[in-house]
C-alpha positions, 0 to 999 in steps of 0.5 A: 629687389622686392617690387611693390610697383613696376615702372613701365615707360612708354616706348620712344615714338620719335622714330615712328615716321622714319620706321613707317617710311622705311617699311613703305619703301620696301619693294612691295605695295604699302601695307601689303604685308599686313600685320607683319608690317605692324609687328616690324614697326612695333619691334623697331619702336621698342628697340628704337632702331631701324635694324632691330634684332630678335634672335632668341625666344625663351618660353615660361609655363607657370603652373598652379592649382586653383581653390575655386575647383572646390566649386565644381567648375571644371570637368577635370579633377585638380590632379590633372594639373600635376599630371600635365606638369609631369608631362611637360617634364617628360617632353610630351605636351604640345608646348614641348613639341612646338618649342622643340620645333622652333628651338625655343627654350622651355622653362616650367615654373611650379607656382603652387601645385597641390601636394609634394614638391616636384622632383628636381628637373633641369627645366623646372623652377620651384617657386611654390607659394602654397598648395594652390590658391584659395577658393576665391568664391569664399576668400581672396585667392591669395594674400597680399604677401603671396601676391607680392611674392608671386610678382617678385619671383616672376621678376627674378625669373625674367631677369634670369631669362634675359641675362641668359641671352633671350631678347624676347619672352613668352608665357603660358599657364597650366592649372585646372580651374584657371579659365574660371579665374581668367573670366573673373579677371576679365569681368572685373577689369572690363566691368562686364557680366560674367556671362560675357566672359565665361567659356568652355575652358577644358570642355565644359558643357552649357550647364557647367558654363552657366555654373561657372558664370554663377561662381564668378558673379558671386565672387565679384559681389563678395570682393567688389569693395576690394577690386580697386586696381589691377593688382587687387583684382589679381590678388582677389580673383587670380591664381598663383600662376596667373599672378606670376605671368602678370608679374613676368609681363610687367617685369619684361616691359619694365626692362624694355623688352618685348613679350608675346601674349598667348590666348585667353588666360595670358590676355586676362593676366595682361589686363590686370597689368594694363589696368594699372600700367596702360603703357605695357601694351607697347611691349606686347605682341599678340599671337592669336585670337583664342577659340575661348569665349571672351577672348576677342572682346578682351582683344578689342578692349585692348585695341589689339590685332593678333597675328593668327586665328587658329581657334586654339584654346589649349593654353600652355602658351602654345599660340605664342610659340606658334607665332614666333616664326612670323615675328622673326619673319617681320623683323627679317623683312625690315632688315633684309628686304630691298628698298625701291632705291636699293633694288633700282625699281622705278616707282615714278611710272610714266607720265 
């Protein structure tokens, strides 16, 4: 069914005290497992269970080209987007390696690459919205119809992934020019100066970073009157792959399932959902703090503490998949670790 709006419900917190007590009574000092305890509590809260289960992660990489590349915002040509997608299909990218290692199913979504339709591949979904988004320094990145198509297709993909047995999802992206778009989304959502949002991306030097900030500043001025909601911010300043990622996050949360947030671009996409639906954060597990300038500021704005700090800035959702073993470990701790009572450990001490 086409979705004009998502309905995202805050998780039921009626078990919070019991969940906290259960974790605190494991055979360890309270709080000694740090962020793993917070993750375990969050998954238990989402599933409203003291014995939550997470067994299968599916990962989707959304790929598309960006019209803003016409402004010279990347040291790489747009052709690299298609070349990297072909690398995904051949199994040679970092995300392929990490998904294979963790037994995570990888799906690649063509959200709008320049050029011809990609060859058929069992791990590829053709969801093309056009030959890349428009140059948002001069026009809205996409029409409202294209934005809705992106959201609807993302919701369909999420439903398929969950129906096939996944109980948690993660998302990545591929698109030359995408960090310029992500910086614009961040600046619009948090009402920040572009200089605080733009980073090196795929390897920009200082002069190119300053140029990217100028492009974002001009785009914000052009579209200022239309940036009235997270949906509108994405439509005007996003990319096809980022719109689908945002839609996928919203759809996953609407269905009451958790998802893992990757780095700078995934968080920028999430911010546009959060702008309209703050309760989406109840379902978001933050994997890592990116090495990309601006990501920590977004995490702070969302009140999010990620599991990892590895200075990653690759994209593809690599950080999300790397965090998966830690999330499973957190859930296993809640389910399998003995309590003081069950282990017969005396915590009263001597008088």
